[in-house]
C-alpha positions as semicolon CSV with decimal commas, in nm:
position;residue;x (nm);y (nm);z (nm)
1;M;-1,749;-5,969;4,843
2;N;-1,723;-5,952;4,442
3;L;-1,929;-5,635;4,514
4;N;-1,678;-5,448;4,702
5;F;-1,380;-5,611;4,533
6;L;-1,534;-5,459;4,188
7;K;-1,620;-5,102;4,408
8;K;-1,258;-5,077;4,480
9;N;-1,148;-5,161;4,135
10;I;-1,356;-4,890;3,988
11;I;-1,184;-4,666;4,263
12;A;-0,860;-4,747;4,166
13;A;-0,892;-4,693;3,815
14;A;-1,061;-4,344;3,875
15;V;-0,763;-4,235;4,103
16;L;-0,516;-4,434;3,858
17;A;-0,673;-4,284;3,528
18;P;-0,609;-3,911;3,600
19;V;-0,249;-4,013;3,695
20;T;-0,192;-4,176;3,381
21;I;-0,306;-3,946;3,196
22;L;-0,095;-3,670;3,381
23;V;0,242;-3,866;3,351
24;L;0,153;-3,928;2,982
25;F;0,059;-3,604;2,919
26;L;0,429;-3,476;3,104
27;S;0,598;-3,760;2,901
28;I;0,519;-3,613;2,533
29;Y;0,687;-3,288;2,384
30;T;0,739;-3,095;2,101
31;V;1,021;-2,939;1,929
32;N;0,907;-2,683;1,670
33;E;1,076;-2,653;1,306
34;G;1,386;-2,415;1,327
35;H;1,493;-2,518;1,691
36;V;1,639;-2,807;1,797
37;G;1,577;-2,960;2,178
38;I;1,848;-3,012;2,443
39;V;1,723;-3,281;2,680
40;K;1,841;-3,235;3,061
41;R;1,813;-3,500;3,322
42;F;1,840;-3,390;3,674
43;S;1,977;-3,046;3,483
44;K;2,267;-3,210;3,312
45;A;2,248;-3,200;2,933
46;I;2,234;-3,541;2,764
47;E;2,043;-3,545;2,443
48;Q;2,022;-3,303;2,146
49;V;1,649;-3,374;1,971
50;D;1,544;-3,215;1,638
51;P;1,195;-3,071;1,546
52;G;0,921;-3,336;1,617
53;L;0,709;-3,503;1,882
54;H;0,910;-3,685;2,153
55;L;0,892;-3,822;2,483
56;K;1,067;-3,751;2,829
57;V;1,109;-3,898;3,168
58;P;0,840;-3,696;3,384
59;F;0,987;-3,496;3,639
60;V;1,329;-3,592;3,561
61;D;1,358;-3,495;3,225
62;S;1,337;-3,086;3,117
63;V;1,409;-2,954;2,745
64;E;1,587;-2,635;2,665
65;V;1,495;-2,544;2,307
66;I;1,786;-2,381;2,105
67;E;1,677;-2,169;1,765
68;V;1,902;-2,263;1,479
69;R;1,750;-1,982;1,208
70;Q;1,923;-1,683;1,143
71;R;1,875;-1,400;1,423
72;K;1,987;-1,026;1,385
73;N;2,195;-0,850;1,651
74;S;2,234;-0,490;1,651
75;E;2,444;-0,256;1,849
76;D;2,416;0,082;1,910
77;L;2,804;0,247;1,952
78;A;3,018;0,507;1,934
79;A;3,361;0,523;1,792
80;A;3,618;0,772;1,625
81;T;3,738;0,738;1,265
82;A;4,098;0,745;1,135
83;N;4,114;1,127;1,118
84;Q;3,995;1,133;1,514
85;L;3,645;1,237;1,440
86;P;3,395;1,114;1,661
87;V;3,140;0,894;1,505
88;T;2,792;0,728;1,609
89;A;2,635;0,405;1,442
90;T;2,403;0,140;1,415
91;V;2,599;-0,188;1,368
92;S;2,415;-0,496;1,316
93;I;2,512;-0,875;1,208
94;N;2,293;-1,147;1,119
95;W;2,413;-1,518;1,288
96;T;2,336;-1,855;1,314
97;V;2,413;-2,101;1,568
98;D;2,540;-2,446;1,350
99;K;2,292;-2,669;1,442
100;S;2,525;-2,993;1,496
101;S;2,698;-2,778;1,772
102;A;2,383;-2,662;1,959
103;M;2,403;-2,897;2,266
104;D;2,763;-2,751;2,292
105;L;2,694;-2,385;2,260
106;F;2,417;-2,464;2,562
107;I;2,680;-2,667;2,797
108;R;2,935;-2,372;2,745
109;Y;2,727;-2,074;2,742
110;G;2,385;-2,160;2,880
111;G;2,135;-2,090;2,584
112;L;2,138;-1,765;2,301
113;D;2,094;-1,551;2,565
114;Q;2,421;-1,590;2,748
115;F;2,586;-1,617;2,445
116;E;2,485;-1,313;2,279
117;N;2,556;-1,107;2,639
118;R;2,845;-1,246;2,701
119;I;3,017;-1,334;2,347
120;L;2,832;-1,203;2,020
121;D;2,759;-0,845;2,157
122;P;3,118;-0,802;2,284
123;K;3,263;-0,880;1,994
124;L;3,048;-0,710;1,743
125;R;3,109;-0,369;1,906
126;S;3,481;-0,411;1,957
127;S;3,473;-0,517;1,588
128;A;3,298;-0,236;1,430
129;K;3,509;0,000;1,625
130;A;3,849;-0,167;1,480
131;A;3,681;-0,145;1,169
132;I;3,573;0,232;1,194
133;S;3,898;0,351;1,304
134;R;4,056;0,198;0,951
135;F;3,904;0,488;0,758
136;S;3,827;0,835;0,762
137;A;3,508;1,004;0,797
138;S;3,455;1,077;0,408
139;E;3,576;0,731;0,333
140;I;3,309;0,573;0,550
141;I;3,024;0,797;0,378
142;R;3,141;0,735;0,012
143;N;3,243;0,376;0,082
144;R;3,055;0,220;0,325
145;Q;3,077;-0,128;0,200
146;A;3,452;-0,146;0,239
147;A;3,399;-0,073;0,639
148;V;3,135;-0,354;0,628
149;G;3,364;-0,565;0,444
150;E;3,647;-0,497;0,775
151;I;3,392;-0,578;1,027
152;M;3,297;-0,907;0,835
153;T;3,685;-0,970;0,865
154;E;3,707;-0,911;1,215
155;M;3,379;-1,091;1,330
156;T;3,478;-1,391;1,133
157;N;3,803;-1,377;1,296
158;S;3,732;-1,336;1,623
159;L;3,442;-1,605;1,639
160;E;3,656;-1,857;1,508
161;G;3,631;-2,164;1,701
162;F;3,272;-2,095;1,810
163;P;2,961;-2,309;1,709
164;V;2,821;-1,981;1,483
165;T;2,796;-1,863;1,210
166;V;2,804;-1,472;1,082
167;N;2,713;-1,292;0,761
168;S;2,581;-0,949;0,630
169;P;2,681;-0,705;0,893
170;Q;2,538;-0,323;0,803
171;I;2,652;0,028;0,917
172;E;2,316;0,249;0,953
173;N;2,255;0,577;1,136
174;I;2,617;0,695;1,117
175;G;2,627;1,010;1,285
176;L;2,913;1,287;1,289
177;P;2,991;1,573;1,416
178;D;2,807;1,909;1,292
179;T;3,105;2,101;1,226
180;Y;3,203;1,854;0,996
181;L;2,888;1,791;0,807
182;E;2,885;2,177;0,785
183;A;3,274;2,176;0,628
184;V;3,153;1,884;0,381
185;Q;2,844;2,087;0,279
186;E;3,099;2,338;0,200
187;K;3,303;2,171;-0,007
188;E;3,035;2,034;-0,192
189;R;2,898;2,406;-0,293
190;A;3,252;2,497;-0,370
191;R;3,284;2,192;-0,606
192;E;2,978;2,272;-0,761
193;N;3,077;2,629;-0,760
194;A;3,411;2,534;-0,999
195;E;3,190;2,287;-1,197
196;R;2,951;2,547;-1,287
197;E;3,273;2,783;-1,353
198;K;3,422;2,501;-1,519
199;H;3,110;2,475;-1,754
200;K;3,076;2,840;-1,837
201;L;3,452;2,840;-1,957
202;E;3,409;2,540;-2,161
203;Q;3,121;2,695;-2,326
204;Q;3,299;3,051;-2,399
205;R;3,602;2,842;-2,554
206;L;3,371;2,661;-2,768
207;I;3,194;3,000;-2,894
208;A;3,535;3,151;-2,915
209;L;3,639;2,843;-3,133
210;Q;3,330;2,851;-3,339
211;A;3,398;3,234;-3,406
212;V;3,720;3,126;-3,491
213;N;3,621;2,867;-3,726
214;S;3,360;3,103;-3,911
215;A;3,624;3,354;-3,959
216;E;3,871;3,106;-4,097
217;A;3,559;2,991;-4,315
218;N;3,465;3,339;-4,446
219;A;3,856;3,394;-4,555
220;E;3,874;3,076;-4,726
221;A;3,556;3,159;-4,927
222;K;3,724;3,505;-5,040
223;R;4,003;3,349;-5,097
224;L;3,852;3,108;-5,329
225;E;3,646;3,374;-5,467
226;A;3,935;3,626;-5,549
227;D;4,111;3,320;-5,698
228;A;3,828;3,265;-5,947
229;E;3,815;3,608;-6,025
230;A;4,177;3,646;-6,086
231;Y;4,140;3,308;-6,291
232;R;3,847;3,431;-6,487
233;V;4,047;3,772;-6,575
234;I;4,371;3,562;-6,707
235;T;4,157;3,340;-6,916
236;E;3,973;3,609;-7,095
237;A;4,310;3,766;-7,122
238;T;4,480;3,480;-7,263
239;A;4,191;3,428;-7,481
240;E;4,178;3,782;-7,595
241;A;4,599;3,809;-7,646
242;D;4,530;3,451;-7,837
243;A;4,276;3,609;-8,057
244;I;4,503;3,927;-8,143
245;R;4,777;3,674;-8,203
246;L;4,597;3,493;-8,472
247;V;4,439;3,857;-8,629
248;N;4,800;3,937;-8,655
249;E;4,890;3,670;-8,793
250;Q;4,628;3,650;-9,099
251;L;4,712;4,011;-9,132
252;S;5,067;3,919;-9,183
253;R;4,952;3,650;-9,444
254;S;4,692;3,849;-9,647
255;P;4,632;4,216;-9,601
256;L;4,265;4,111;-9,708
257;Y;4,196;3,961;-9,408
258;V;4,059;4,291;-9,242
259;D;3,797;4,302;-9,564
260;L;3,689;3,944;-9,464
261;V;3,644;4,055;-9,140
262;R;3,420;4,324;-9,229
263;A;3,210;4,145;-9,477
264;K;3,145;3,877;-9,157
265;R;3,034;4,146;-8,951
266;W;2,828;4,355;-9,212
267;D;2,493;4,337;-9,146
268;G;2,339;4,361;-9,507
269;V;2,270;4,763;-9,469
270;L;2,449;4,964;-9,710
271;P;2,532;5,302;-9,521
272;Q;2,432;5,650;-9,740
273;T;2,795;5,767;-9,771
274;A;3,114;5,608;-9,760
275;L;3,416;5,799;-9,839
276;G;3,736;5,686;-9,939
277;E;3,995;5,559;-10,175
278;S;4,065;5,222;-10,085
279;V;3,934;4,931;-10,255
280;G;3,602;4,831;-10,186
281;A;3,499;5,128;-10,097
282;F;3,101;5,216;-10,063
283;L;2,959;5,483;-10,291
284;S;2,645;5,672;-10,175
285;I;2,361;5,586;-10,348
286;P;2,029;5,751;-10,278
287;Q;1,718;5,504;-10,171
288;Q;1,425;5,523;-10,390
289;K;1,143;5,697;-10,221
290;Q;0,842;5,405;-10,200
């Protein structure tokens, strides 16, 4: 009898052990970092859990995982600029589920995919089109960040009250009509040609100005040279006049002044012949032969 009882216990244990292991296995679950878990009991959300190891009631509870890390959504769209030019572009935005409101998002929208399809993507398209329509094609090309700022404002306002945060919108792959691009290129070529002509005119102006400055400098140099020559002539004439005046003054004072001048200028050599009756006349004196 004891042997039969033991056999029954062994059989029961052999049957219950796998069941127990299976139940234990089904009771344990994990939530990865960057996510939260939404515990559902009979399909009703009852609890939000953080990353880590958790227990649940097997066959009764189930867990939906919601990512709370930053995500990025992109949309290819066709819009019109302020000057009614058709434009295509790829618009993207980063968004994050507010961790504390993940369960609310799940209850209201059923998960991230549903929220993206029903709320986020349509609002991104409408916000981008509204923002682009405020700018001309040239403004979008020159100042894309202004349009990006408008998209950010539109998205922030349209998602107010939703359990998400958006940031860093982008506009990429802007496509404009070929006729417009050709007109822009032609305008750019005209601008470059105008700049080149302006540069040439400026160079010519500088060359002409340099020539004028050089001519003025030469004229000034000649004027200074003429002034210097005139000053020299005047100075010499003044000096000569002063000398004549002094000689006349001396002659008026003493007639012998002329003899004094002659004596100062005499080189010590007697002339062979001197004629005249004036005082101090030189006589002809024959030279002795050596």
